[in-house]
TIKE-935273 format. One line per field, with one value per residue (C-alpha): residue number from 1; residue in three letters; x, y, z. Coordinates in pm, 1 decimal, decimal comma. Example, Ala and Ser with C-alpha at 12.3 -4.5 7.8 and 13.67 -1.06 7.14 Angstrom:
// residues 2
domar: 1 / 2
zalo: ALA / SER
xx: 1230,0 / 1367,0
yy: -450,0 / -106,0
zz: 780,0 / 714,0
This chain:
// residues 441
domar: 1 / 2 / 3 / 4 / 5 / 6 / 7 / 8 / 9 / 10 / 11 / 12 / 13 / 14 / 15 / 16 / 17 / 18 / 19 / 20 / 21 / 22 / 23 / 24 / 25 / 26 / 27 / 28 / 29 / 30 / 31 / 32 / 33 / 34 / 35 / 36 / 37 / 38 / 39 / 40 / 41 / 42 / 43 / 44 / 45 / 46 / 47 / 48 / 49 / 50 / 51 / 52 / 53 / 54 / 55 / 56 / 57 / 58 / 59 / 60 / 61 / 62 / 63 / 64 / 65 / 66 / 67 / 68 / 69 / 70 / 71 / 72 / 73 / 74 / 75 / 76 / 77 / 78 / 79 / 80 / 81 / 82 / 83 / 84 / 85 / 86 / 87 / 88 / 89 / 90 / 91 / 92 / 93 / 94 / 95 / 96 / 97 / 98 / 99 / 100 / 101 / 102 / 103 / 104 / 105 / 106 / 107 / 108 / 109 / 110 / 111 / 112 / 113 / 114 / 115 / 116 / 117 / 118 / 119 / 120 / 121 / 122 / 123 / 124 / 125 / 126 / 127 / 128 / 129 / 130 / 131 / 132 / 133 / 134 / 135 / 136 / 137 / 138 / 139 / 140 / 141 / 142 / 143 / 144 / 145 / 146 / 147 / 148 / 149 / 150 / 151 / 152 / 153 / 154 / 155 / 156 / 157 / 158 / 159 / 160 / 161 / 162 / 163 / 164 / 165 / 166 / 167 / 168 / 169 / 170 / 171 / 172 / 173 / 174 / 175 / 176 / 177 / 178 / 179 / 180 / 181 / 182 / 183 / 184 / 185 / 186 / 187 / 188 / 189 / 190 / 191 / 192 / 193 / 194 / 195 / 196 / 197 / 198 / 199 / 200 / 201 / 202 / 203 / 204 / 205 / 206 / 207 / 208 / 209 / 210 / 211 / 212 / 213 / 214 / 215 / 216 / 217 / 218 / 219 / 220 / 221 / 222 / 223 / 224 / 225 / 226 / 227 / 228 / 229 / 230 / 231 / 232 / 233 / 234 / 235 / 236 / 237 / 238 / 239 / 240 / 241 / 242 / 243 / 244 / 245 / 246 / 247 / 248 / 249 / 250 / 251 / 252 / 253 / 254 / 255 / 256 / 257 / 258 / 259 / 260 / 261 / 262 / 263 / 264 / 265 / 266 / 267 / 268 / 269 / 270 / 271 / 272 / 273 / 274 / 275 / 276 / 277 / 278 / 279 / 280 / 281 / 282 / 283 / 284 / 285 / 286 / 287 / 288 / 289 / 290 / 291 / 292 / 293 / 294 / 295 / 296 / 297 / 298 / 299 / 300 / 301 / 302 / 303 / 304 / 305 / 306 / 307 / 308 / 309 / 310 / 311 / 312 / 313 / 314 / 315 / 316 / 317 / 318 / 319 / 320 / 321 / 322 / 323 / 324 / 325 / 326 / 327 / 328 / 329 / 330 / 331 / 332 / 333 / 334 / 335 / 336 / 337 / 338 / 339 / 340 / 341 / 342 / 343 / 344 / 345 / 346 / 347 / 348 / 349 / 350 / 351 / 352 / 353 / 354 / 355 / 356 / 357 / 358 / 359 / 360 / 361 / 362 / 363 / 364 / 365 / 366 / 367 / 368 / 369 / 370 / 371 / 372 / 373 / 374 / 375 / 376 / 377 / 378 / 379 / 380 / 381 / 382 / 383 / 384 / 385 / 386 / 387 / 388 / 389 / 390 / 391 / 392 / 393 / 394 / 395 / 396 / 397 / 398 / 399 / 400 / 401 / 402 / 403 / 404 / 405 / 406 / 407 / 408 / 409 / 410 / 411 / 412 / 413 / 414 / 415 / 416 / 417 / 418 / 419 / 420 / 421 / 422 / 423 / 424 / 425 / 426 / 427 / 428 / 429 / 430 / 431 / 432 / 433 / 434 / 435 / 436 / 437 / 438 / 439 / 440 / 441
zalo: MET / PRO / PRO / TYR / ALA / ALA / ASP / SER / ARG / PRO / LEU / PRO / PRO / LEU / ALA / PRO / GLY / LEU / PRO / LEU / LEU / GLY / ASN / ALA / LEU / SER / MET / ARG / GLY / ASP / VAL / GLN / ALA / PHE / PHE / VAL / ARG / GLN / TYR / ARG / ALA / LEU / GLY / PRO / ILE / TYR / ARG / VAL / ARG / ALA / LEU / ASN / GLN / ALA / PHE / VAL / ILE / MET / ALA / GLY / THR / GLU / ALA / ASN / ARG / PHE / LEU / ARG / THR / ARG / GLY / ASP / ASP / HIS / PHE / SER / THR / ALA / ASP / THR / MET / GLY / GLY / LEU / ASP / ASP / GLN / PHE / GLY / MET / ARG / VAL / HIS / ALA / LEU / ALA / GLY / ARG / PRO / HIS / ARG / HIS / LEU / ARG / GLY / ARG / LEU / GLY / LEU / GLY / LEU / SER / ARG / GLU / LEU / LEU / ARG / ALA / ARG / TRP / ASP / ALA / PHE / ALA / GLU / LEU / THR / GLU / ARG / ARG / VAL / THR / GLY / TRP / ARG / ALA / GLY / SER / THR / VAL / PRO / VAL / VAL / ASP / GLN / CYS / GLN / ARG / LEU / ALA / ALA / ASP / GLN / LEU / SER / VAL / VAL / LEU / THR / GLY / THR / PRO / ALA / THR / ALA / GLN / PHE / GLU / LEU / LEU / ARG / ARG / ALA / PHE / GLU / LEU / VAL / LEU / ASP / VAL / THR / VAL / THR / GLY / LYS / LEU / PRO / PRO / ALA / ALA / LEU / ARG / LEU / PRO / THR / TYR / ARG / ALA / ALA / ARG / ARG / ARG / ILE / LEU / ALA / PHE / ALA / GLN / ALA / ALA / VAL / ASP / ASP / ARG / ALA / ALA / HIS / PRO / HIS / ASP / GLY / PRO / PRO / ASP / LEU / LEU / ASP / GLN / ALA / VAL / ALA / ALA / ALA / ASP / GLU / HIS / GLY / ARG / PRO / TYR / PRO / PRO / ARG / VAL / ARG / ALA / GLY / MET / ALA / LEU / GLN / GLY / TYR / PHE / GLY / GLY / ILE / ASN / THR / VAL / ALA / TYR / LEU / TYR / GLY / PHE / MET / LEU / TYR / ALA / VAL / LEU / ARG / HIS / PRO / HIS / VAL / HIS / ALA / GLU / VAL / LEU / ALA / GLU / VAL / ASP / ARG / ALA / GLY / GLY / PRO / PRO / SER / PHE / ASP / THR / LEU / ARG / ARG / MET / PRO / ALA / LEU / HIS / GLY / LEU / VAL / LEU / GLU / THR / LEU / ARG / SER / TYR / PRO / SER / ALA / PRO / ALA / SER / ALA / ARG / THR / VAL / VAL / ARG / PRO / PHE / ASP / PHE / GLY / GLY / PHE / VAL / VAL / PRO / ARG / GLY / SER / ARG / VAL / LEU / VAL / ALA / THR / THR / VAL / PRO / HIS / HIS / LEU / SER / GLU / HIS / TRP / THR / ASP / PRO / GLU / GLY / PHE / ARG / LEU / ASP / ARG / ASP / PHE / ALA / GLY / MET / ARG / ARG / ARG / ASP / ALA / TYR / ALA / PRO / PHE / SER / VAL / GLY / ALA / HIS / THR / CYS / LEU / GLY / ALA / GLY / LEU / THR / GLU / VAL / LEU / ALA / ALA / ALA / THR / MET / ALA / ILE / LEU / LEU / ARG / HIS / VAL / ARG / LEU / ALA / LEU / PRO / ALA / PRO / ASP / HIS / ARG / LEU / ARG / PRO / ARG / ALA / THR / PRO / GLY / PRO / ASN / PRO / GLY / ARG / LEU / ARG / VAL / ARG / VAL / LEU / GLY / PRO / ALA / THR / ILE
xx: 9913,0 / 9718,1 / 9648,5 / 9317,3 / 9322,8 / 8999,0 / 8809,0 / 8796,0 / 8748,6 / 9052,2 / 9278,8 / 9244,4 / 9473,9 / 9835,6 / 9974,0 / 10273,5 / 10606,2 / 10974,4 / 11128,1 / 11193,0 / 11105,5 / 10748,5 / 10579,2 / 10811,1 / 10973,3 / 10642,1 / 10488,1 / 10782,3 / 10702,0 / 10354,2 / 10154,0 / 9825,3 / 9906,6 / 10007,2 / 9671,4 / 9481,5 / 9678,8 / 9622,1 / 9252,3 / 9212,4 / 9406,9 / 9290,0 / 8961,4 / 8843,2 / 9040,6 / 9392,9 / 9706,6 / 10044,9 / 10382,2 / 10653,4 / 10963,5 / 10838,6 / 10504,4 / 10179,1 / 9850,5 / 9505,9 / 9410,6 / 9043,8 / 8956,1 / 8666,4 / 8340,3 / 8220,0 / 8531,3 / 8470,0 / 8109,5 / 8218,4 / 8462,3 / 8199,6 / 7911,8 / 8078,2 / 8425,9 / 8352,0 / 8227,8 / 8526,2 / 8831,4 / 9062,1 / 9320,3 / 9497,8 / 9773,4 / 9819,3 / 9788,1 / 9839,6 / 10207,2 / 10110,9 / 9941,8 / 10224,3 / 10489,4 / 10317,4 / 9989,4 / 9774,6 / 9506,8 / 9234,9 / 9408,3 / 9382,9 / 9030,5 / 8696,9 / 8330,7 / 8211,5 / 8559,6 / 8674,2 / 8370,0 / 8408,5 / 8776,7 / 8719,0 / 8457,1 / 8700,3 / 8972,4 / 8730,9 / 8654,7 / 9026,1 / 9063,9 / 8791,1 / 8787,5 / 8660,8 / 9002,0 / 9150,3 / 8898,9 / 8989,2 / 9364,1 / 9354,6 / 9584,5 / 9858,7 / 9817,7 / 9826,4 / 10125,7 / 10323,8 / 10238,9 / 10324,0 / 10654,0 / 10748,4 / 10672,9 / 10816,7 / 11137,1 / 11197,2 / 11467,1 / 11433,4 / 11661,8 / 11666,7 / 11511,3 / 11279,9 / 11266,0 / 10889,6 / 10832,9 / 11074,0 / 10938,9 / 10575,4 / 10636,9 / 10797,5 / 10520,3 / 10232,0 / 10377,6 / 10414,6 / 10072,0 / 9894,6 / 10081,6 / 9986,9 / 9623,4 / 9569,9 / 9785,0 / 9864,1 / 10242,0 / 10477,2 / 10684,1 / 10972,4 / 11237,3 / 11090,7 / 11037,1 / 11334,2 / 11283,2 / 10914,1 / 10964,3 / 11232,5 / 11045,4 / 10703,0 / 10842,1 / 11034,4 / 10729,2 / 10518,9 / 10785,9 / 10796,4 / 10436,5 / 10222,6 / 10418,2 / 10652,8 / 10947,7 / 11167,7 / 11193,3 / 11057,0 / 11417,1 / 11441,7 / 11223,4 / 11485,0 / 11767,3 / 11910,8 / 11878,1 / 11509,2 / 11436,5 / 11600,8 / 11400,0 / 11077,7 / 11145,3 / 11205,7 / 10887,5 / 10671,9 / 10827,6 / 10761,0 / 10394,7 / 10342,6 / 10501,7 / 10265,9 / 9961,3 / 10084,4 / 10156,4 / 9806,6 / 9654,4 / 9850,4 / 9778,7 / 9424,8 / 9344,2 / 9035,1 / 9013,6 / 8813,3 / 8915,0 / 9193,3 / 9363,8 / 9559,9 / 9243,5 / 9074,2 / 9373,5 / 9371,3 / 9001,2 / 8983,9 / 8802,6 / 8700,9 / 8347,5 / 8296,3 / 8405,0 / 8747,9 / 9040,2 / 9263,9 / 9614,8 / 9885,9 / 10035,8 / 9700,6 / 9656,3 / 10009,4 / 9921,7 / 9621,7 / 9851,0 / 10077,8 / 9794,5 / 9814,5 / 10190,4 / 10156,6 / 9899,5 / 10098,9 / 10421,3 / 10244,2 / 9904,8 / 9866,8 / 10221,5 / 10199,1 / 9871,5 / 10041,5 / 10320,5 / 10085,9 / 9875,1 / 10182,3 / 10280,3 / 9926,8 / 9884,5 / 10224,5 / 10183,3 / 9848,4 / 9864,8 / 9485,9 / 9441,3 / 9709,5 / 9543,3 / 9194,0 / 9298,2 / 9527,3 / 9247,7 / 9017,1 / 9277,1 / 9323,9 / 8947,5 / 8941,7 / 9090,5 / 9325,9 / 9476,0 / 9243,7 / 9040,3 / 8870,9 / 8534,8 / 8648,6 / 8767,1 / 8401,7 / 8360,8 / 8653,3 / 8521,2 / 8823,6 / 9056,5 / 8831,0 / 8816,9 / 9195,7 / 9208,4 / 8949,4 / 9088,6 / 9438,4 / 9301,5 / 9140,6 / 9442,8 / 9722,5 / 9576,7 / 9818,9 / 9616,9 / 9535,9 / 9467,3 / 9342,2 / 9533,4 / 9332,8 / 9357,3 / 9068,5 / 8910,8 / 8606,3 / 8639,4 / 8419,1 / 8342,6 / 8428,3 / 8437,2 / 8396,3 / 8683,7 / 8711,5 / 8930,4 / 9023,0 / 9082,9 / 9430,5 / 9471,9 / 9635,6 / 9417,0 / 9469,8 / 9143,5 / 9260,7 / 8988,6 / 9107,6 / 9125,6 / 8780,4 / 8932,3 / 9099,5 / 8824,8 / 8643,1 / 8322,1 / 8297,1 / 8479,7 / 8490,3 / 8852,8 / 8990,9 / 9351,2 / 9266,3 / 9278,8 / 8949,4 / 8816,0 / 8444,1 / 8377,2 / 8085,5 / 8296,2 / 8001,9 / 7800,3 / 8094,1 / 8154,8 / 7795,6 / 7854,0 / 8170,5 / 8379,7 / 8555,1 / 8727,6 / 9050,0 / 9030,8 / 8910,9 / 8555,6 / 8380,6 / 8455,1 / 8822,6 / 8776,7 / 9041,5 / 8928,4 / 9100,1 / 8957,2 / 8754,1 / 9032,2 / 9283,5 / 9078,1 / 9047,7 / 9415,7 / 9516,9 / 9296,8 / 9418,7 / 9784,5 / 9766,2 / 9585,7 / 9856,4 / 10137,2 / 10005,1 / 9945,9 / 10306,4 / 10541,0 / 10594,0 / 10716,1 / 10790,1 / 10860,8 / 11212,3 / 11066,2 / 10714,4 / 10662,5 / 10819,9 / 10665,1 / 10614,0 / 10780,7 / 10588,2 / 10733,4 / 10541,9 / 10756,8 / 10637,3 / 10319,8 / 10259,6 / 10438,1 / 10590,3 / 10932,5 / 11231,3 / 11029,9 / 11191,6 / 11044,2 / 11219,3 / 11148,7 / 11105,8 / 11041,0 / 10755,2 / 10407,6 / 10259,2 / 9902,8
yy: 9880,5 / 10084,3 / 9918,6 / 9746,6 / 9832,7 / 10031,1 / 9711,6 / 9392,9 / 9161,8 / 8958,5 / 9053,9 / 8870,2 / 8565,5 / 8622,9 / 8417,4 / 8215,2 / 8353,4 / 8388,6 / 8604,0 / 8958,2 / 8868,3 / 8766,8 / 8660,0 / 8858,7 / 8556,9 / 8376,1 / 8685,6 / 8753,0 / 8452,2 / 8330,2 / 8576,6 / 8440,8 / 8091,3 / 8245,8 / 8424,9 / 8104,4 / 7891,9 / 8137,9 / 8170,1 / 7793,8 / 7785,8 / 8105,3 / 8208,3 / 8524,6 / 8773,1 / 8750,9 / 8954,7 / 8934,5 / 9091,9 / 9157,9 / 9315,8 / 9651,8 / 9627,6 / 9499,5 / 9433,0 / 9295,1 / 9052,7 / 9012,0 / 8731,1 / 8529,7 / 8626,2 / 8810,5 / 9027,0 / 9103,4 / 9189,4 / 9416,5 / 9600,8 / 9633,8 / 9751,8 / 9921,6 / 10003,7 / 10371,0 / 10408,2 / 10253,6 / 10264,0 / 10519,1 / 10471,6 / 10799,9 / 10640,0 / 10320,5 / 10444,4 / 10815,0 / 10784,3 / 10763,7 / 11101,3 / 11253,5 / 11143,4 / 11147,0 / 11336,0 / 11020,7 / 11174,1 / 10917,9 / 10665,1 / 10895,2 / 11037,1 / 10923,6 / 11006,6 / 11247,9 / 11380,1 / 11020,1 / 10922,9 / 11231,0 / 11178,0 / 10803,4 / 10899,1 / 11121,7 / 10859,5 / 10586,3 / 10771,2 / 10758,9 / 10387,8 / 10266,4 / 9942,7 / 10151,5 / 10316,8 / 9974,0 / 9925,4 / 10263,5 / 10198,1 / 9825,4 / 9832,1 / 10019,5 / 9791,3 / 9471,0 / 9583,0 / 9678,4 / 9349,1 / 9136,4 / 9318,3 / 9263,3 / 8891,7 / 8802,0 / 8973,7 / 8690,8 / 8485,1 / 8108,7 / 7928,5 / 8214,4 / 8227,6 / 8513,9 / 8667,7 / 8674,4 / 8956,6 / 9195,9 / 9136,6 / 9147,9 / 9476,8 / 9629,8 / 9502,3 / 9610,6 / 9955,5 / 10021,0 / 9877,7 / 10093,6 / 10407,0 / 10354,8 / 10273,7 / 10539,1 / 10824,4 / 10737,1 / 10737,5 / 10461,3 / 10531,5 / 10293,6 / 10554,7 / 10616,4 / 10253,6 / 10190,9 / 10523,7 / 10455,1 / 10098,3 / 10177,1 / 10475,4 / 10309,4 / 9996,5 / 10197,6 / 10405,5 / 10091,5 / 9932,6 / 10242,7 / 10359,3 / 10046,8 / 9742,8 / 9924,9 / 9711,1 / 10018,5 / 10315,2 / 10658,8 / 10779,5 / 10590,9 / 10860,7 / 11120,6 / 10953,1 / 11188,5 / 10927,0 / 10874,9 / 11247,0 / 11310,2 / 11026,5 / 11162,5 / 11508,3 / 11358,2 / 11148,9 / 11443,3 / 11658,9 / 11383,6 / 11356,8 / 11734,0 / 11771,6 / 11505,0 / 11687,2 / 12024,6 / 11885,9 / 11739,1 / 12070,7 / 12246,1 / 11978,6 / 11837,3 / 11531,6 / 11402,7 / 11054,7 / 10945,5 / 11123,8 / 10936,5 / 10963,2 / 11273,9 / 11443,6 / 11367,2 / 11511,2 / 11830,8 / 11891,3 / 11759,4 / 11965,7 / 11871,8 / 11809,8 / 12187,3 / 12259,7 / 12394,9 / 12276,8 / 12030,2 / 12161,0 / 12064,1 / 11792,7 / 11609,6 / 11625,0 / 11492,5 / 11216,5 / 11122,8 / 11082,5 / 10850,9 / 10623,1 / 10397,5 / 10348,9 / 10254,1 / 9986,3 / 9851,0 / 9805,7 / 9632,2 / 9460,9 / 9413,9 / 9289,0 / 9041,8 / 8905,6 / 8845,1 / 8654,9 / 8434,9 / 8365,9 / 8259,1 / 8019,5 / 7878,5 / 7812,8 / 7640,8 / 7448,8 / 7294,4 / 7123,5 / 7080,8 / 7456,1 / 7532,1 / 7301,3 / 7443,0 / 7806,9 / 7746,9 / 7569,2 / 7862,5 / 8109,2 / 7890,0 / 7878,8 / 8258,8 / 8216,6 / 8512,5 / 8774,5 / 8844,5 / 9162,2 / 9348,2 / 9204,3 / 8842,6 / 8839,5 / 8839,7 / 8500,2 / 8333,0 / 8193,1 / 7972,5 / 8269,9 / 8473,5 / 8180,4 / 8169,5 / 8532,6 / 8487,8 / 8158,1 / 8304,8 / 8593,0 / 8339,7 / 8111,9 / 8369,9 / 8706,0 / 8994,3 / 9205,8 / 8962,4 / 9220,8 / 9575,8 / 9792,1 / 10025,0 / 10222,0 / 10214,1 / 10556,7 / 10428,4 / 10118,6 / 9819,5 / 9462,2 / 9172,2 / 8801,6 / 8861,9 / 9107,8 / 9484,8 / 9651,8 / 9994,0 / 10324,7 / 10354,0 / 9981,3 / 9889,9 / 9634,4 / 9409,9 / 9274,3 / 8956,6 / 8970,4 / 8669,0 / 8411,2 / 8273,4 / 8188,9 / 7886,6 / 7760,7 / 7436,1 / 7565,2 / 7804,1 / 7633,6 / 7275,4 / 7159,1 / 7502,0 / 7396,1 / 7276,8 / 7504,7 / 7513,1 / 7754,2 / 7683,9 / 7810,1 / 8035,4 / 8345,3 / 8586,3 / 8393,1 / 8371,0 / 8744,1 / 8809,6 / 8587,4 / 8780,7 / 8469,1 / 8612,6 / 8948,1 / 8969,4 / 9348,8 / 9410,6 / 9521,6 / 9840,0 / 10201,9 / 10142,4 / 9849,8 / 9870,1 / 10127,2 / 9947,1 / 9600,1 / 9573,4 / 9707,3 / 9475,9 / 9166,1 / 9256,5 / 9348,9 / 9018,4 / 8812,7 / 9000,2 / 8974,9 / 8599,6 / 8547,6 / 8738,4 / 8565,0 / 8211,8 / 8291,3 / 8395,4 / 8224,7 / 7875,4 / 7879,8 / 7622,7 / 7615,6 / 7520,6 / 7173,4 / 7031,8 / 6997,2 / 7334,3 / 7482,8 / 7855,2 / 8033,4 / 8361,2 / 8667,0 / 8932,0 / 9233,7 / 9491,2 / 9294,5 / 8921,1 / 8826,3 / 8518,3 / 8592,6 / 8468,6 / 8261,4 / 8227,3 / 8055,3 / 7898,4 / 8031,7 / 7731,8 / 7927,8 / 8078,1 / 7929,4 / 7725,9 / 7863,1
zz: 11726,6 / 11987,5 / 12323,1 / 12383,9 / 12754,1 / 12728,2 / 12641,0 / 12845,5 / 12548,5 / 12438,6 / 12154,4 / 11825,6 / 11832,9 / 11736,1 / 11448,8 / 11570,0 / 11451,0 / 11524,4 / 11798,7 / 11674,0 / 11313,0 / 11388,5 / 11063,3 / 10835,9 / 10665,9 / 10610,1 / 10453,1 / 10220,4 / 10003,7 / 9912,3 / 10121,3 / 9987,2 / 10117,2 / 10452,2 / 10484,8 / 10402,2 / 10650,3 / 10932,5 / 10850,0 / 10877,9 / 11203,1 / 11373,8 / 11213,6 / 11038,0 / 11248,7 / 11387,8 / 11438,5 / 11269,0 / 11338,5 / 11081,7 / 11233,5 / 11363,9 / 11183,8 / 11336,5 / 11158,3 / 11220,9 / 10943,9 / 10853,2 / 10612,5 / 10473,2 / 10307,3 / 10618,2 / 10609,3 / 10242,3 / 10317,8 / 10602,0 / 10374,6 / 10101,8 / 10320,3 / 10619,6 / 10499,7 / 10438,4 / 10795,1 / 10971,7 / 10747,3 / 10587,5 / 10314,2 / 10390,6 / 10602,0 / 10404,2 / 10045,3 / 10104,6 / 10017,7 / 9652,5 / 9690,6 / 9895,2 / 9650,7 / 9310,4 / 9343,3 / 9308,9 / 9527,3 / 9459,7 / 9687,5 / 9990,5 / 9952,6 / 10092,8 / 10044,3 / 9776,5 / 9677,7 / 9626,9 / 9420,8 / 9203,5 / 9124,8 / 9068,2 / 8813,2 / 8624,2 / 8630,6 / 8530,4 / 8206,6 / 8125,4 / 8208,6 / 7977,8 / 7779,2 / 7488,0 / 7470,8 / 7402,5 / 7123,3 / 6971,9 / 6992,6 / 6926,4 / 6622,9 / 6810,2 / 7113,6 / 6906,3 / 6698,4 / 7009,0 / 7182,7 / 6880,4 / 6831,2 / 7193,8 / 7216,6 / 6875,3 / 6987,0 / 7235,2 / 7061,0 / 7017,5 / 7260,6 / 7511,9 / 7856,9 / 7947,2 / 8296,6 / 8330,9 / 8578,6 / 8410,8 / 8060,3 / 8168,6 / 8349,2 / 8041,8 / 7817,3 / 8041,2 / 8106,5 / 7733,3 / 7653,3 / 7908,8 / 7812,7 / 7446,3 / 7527,3 / 7794,5 / 7663,5 / 7302,0 / 7358,6 / 7485,3 / 7796,2 / 7723,7 / 7799,6 / 8145,6 / 8244,4 / 8474,1 / 8647,7 / 8708,0 / 8825,6 / 9082,8 / 9225,0 / 9246,8 / 9410,5 / 9667,9 / 9759,2 / 9806,8 / 10025,6 / 10245,8 / 10266,5 / 10218,3 / 10337,6 / 10578,9 / 10469,0 / 10432,3 / 10669,3 / 10569,8 / 10545,7 / 10214,9 / 10059,0 / 10148,6 / 9957,6 / 9693,6 / 9418,5 / 9490,2 / 9523,5 / 9186,3 / 9028,7 / 9176,5 / 9030,9 / 8687,2 / 8702,9 / 8806,9 / 8535,5 / 8278,9 / 8383,3 / 8390,5 / 8046,9 / 7908,2 / 8048,2 / 7923,6 / 7577,2 / 7551,6 / 7661,2 / 7386,5 / 7122,8 / 7149,4 / 6938,7 / 6758,0 / 6912,2 / 7216,3 / 7538,2 / 7715,4 / 8053,4 / 7954,4 / 7830,6 / 8162,0 / 8348,8 / 8141,3 / 8206,0 / 8562,5 / 8825,0 / 9176,7 / 9302,5 / 9336,9 / 8979,2 / 9077,4 / 8861,4 / 9038,4 / 9109,8 / 8858,8 / 9082,3 / 9101,4 / 8725,2 / 8683,3 / 8929,9 / 8718,8 / 8419,2 / 8621,0 / 8733,1 / 8427,6 / 8452,1 / 8818,1 / 8738,7 / 8446,5 / 8638,4 / 8924,6 / 8912,9 / 8536,5 / 8484,9 / 8772,0 / 8633,8 / 8297,7 / 8470,7 / 8671,5 / 8360,1 / 8168,5 / 8444,6 / 8469,7 / 8099,6 / 8076,7 / 8403,4 / 8303,6 / 7961,1 / 7938,9 / 7987,3 / 7728,9 / 7475,7 / 7534,2 / 7511,5 / 7212,3 / 7025,5 / 7090,6 / 6962,1 / 6655,1 / 6586,0 / 6573,5 / 6226,7 / 6235,6 / 6460,5 / 6755,1 / 6749,7 / 7031,7 / 6928,6 / 6883,5 / 7244,9 / 7350,5 / 7180,8 / 7357,6 / 7687,9 / 7757,9 / 7732,5 / 7959,7 / 8201,4 / 8205,2 / 8317,6 / 8590,0 / 8720,0 / 8732,8 / 8937,8 / 9169,6 / 9204,7 / 9199,0 / 9302,5 / 9260,3 / 9505,4 / 9790,0 / 10059,5 / 10103,4 / 10351,4 / 10574,5 / 10898,3 / 11146,2 / 11206,5 / 11399,2 / 11621,4 / 11548,6 / 11654,9 / 11428,8 / 11504,5 / 11876,4 / 11904,1 / 11914,8 / 11653,2 / 11795,4 / 11628,1 / 11477,2 / 11408,5 / 11079,8 / 10906,0 / 10606,5 / 10469,9 / 10296,3 / 10032,6 / 9831,9 / 10113,6 / 10012,0 / 9671,0 / 9831,4 / 10061,4 / 9976,6 / 10132,5 / 9838,5 / 9552,0 / 9428,8 / 9415,7 / 9509,3 / 9444,7 / 9094,2 / 8790,0 / 8599,2 / 8341,1 / 8381,3 / 8733,3 / 8830,7 / 8887,8 / 8864,2 / 9122,0 / 9358,0 / 9321,7 / 9429,9 / 9735,6 / 9831,1 / 9763,1 / 9456,0 / 9498,5 / 9295,1 / 9275,0 / 9632,8 / 9714,3 / 9813,6 / 9735,8 / 9656,3 / 9417,9 / 9145,1 / 8888,4 / 8602,3 / 8674,8 / 8355,9 / 8135,9 / 8304,9 / 8228,5 / 7859,8 / 7831,4 / 7989,0 / 7756,1 / 7450,9 / 7549,5 / 7606,4 / 7274,7 / 7086,6 / 7274,8 / 7214,5 / 6849,0 / 6791,5 / 7039,5 / 7182,9 / 7541,8 / 7810,5 / 8182,2 / 8296,0 / 8367,6 / 8317,6 / 8693,0 / 8778,1 / 9091,6 / 9121,9 / 9412,5 / 9443,0 / 9609,7 / 9800,9 / 9714,9 / 9631,7 / 9558,7 / 9500,2 / 9181,0 / 9009,6 / 9158,6 / 8960,1 / 8714,5 / 8373,5 / 8068,3 / 7770,4 / 7421,3 / 7189,2 / 6874,6 / 6672,1 / 6705,5 / 6421,7 / 6427,7
């Protein structure tokens, strides 16, 4: 972190940690709980160290409001998220201002909930086939199976074609890039390994071939992510280069293997860990009177509450990584240019000043009101809010409805406690669930 010598004000307080390791071990597990503990102990701004990495942490509703209203003026994502552009042409993560808004708009058209409506039958059939393939008496590794399911779902919804054959390749490469460029857990030299470089070439070739095939074979359905990539031009009307269009095609796979899959895993734990939630959601699925449809999801408030409360309790994107390009004051401290900042946007999720019984799990909370008060931000806030947030919420509700309708599952023990991991993003770790057999709905 750059020196503060040019300013006489004190540094933000340093979170206590171990010699050499700093806070690395604490942040490898439940990073959300770590952020909340330090906020309560140190306030809305503090510093952490993790091996050779140093960050300023900003947390609380004021931090969220700062990111939402002033983030464009003081922060850049080019250093923290630019690796996704460097490696896979995902340019949207590294842009700012008008170019960023323009490309977000193009991508947003290809990440629409209406695509799920149009391809509902293919999505539902794929999901049902996956979950009914879990054999009675077996145990299911939750993260692995949710990643495989979400990646296939999103590829079918967003491109019309499953990517099962590419899954392992995509997962290994995306996770390595995140560990190098975002979290700094691996050195940049890892991106020069021959195995990774070969995998990257194959992934880029796969994405480019998908875009080229769609250009050669247009279809009659609603425009999807591949259609947006084929037609994409920048804010001046100039076609994006091929690598950026290929990166657009990869955007859905990236989200499926990470954020969406982790949400599924946390939802599964939550519904099995809380019998009253399981009973309420299952009863609602039963009242639907048949397989769920896109439209019946709108009439299932308990299921929607399950998604939103899981995002509150177990956020899979608890912080937004930025680099300071213009220094600013916050909480009585100066944050200088060049500082690496994590805005821990979901810390307010666990604060009693905002939520009644924040450690409880309730489906009837005022999520919309808390979002307006900057106390609910599961997909970050501001210009870089997750583009697929709306689609993710609908996918998660639909997936849980289909799963509960077809399969009975159980935790290893009724009082089983989750041990989240923070790599490459917060996830349910080694959680496994027991398959009891088919559901009786």
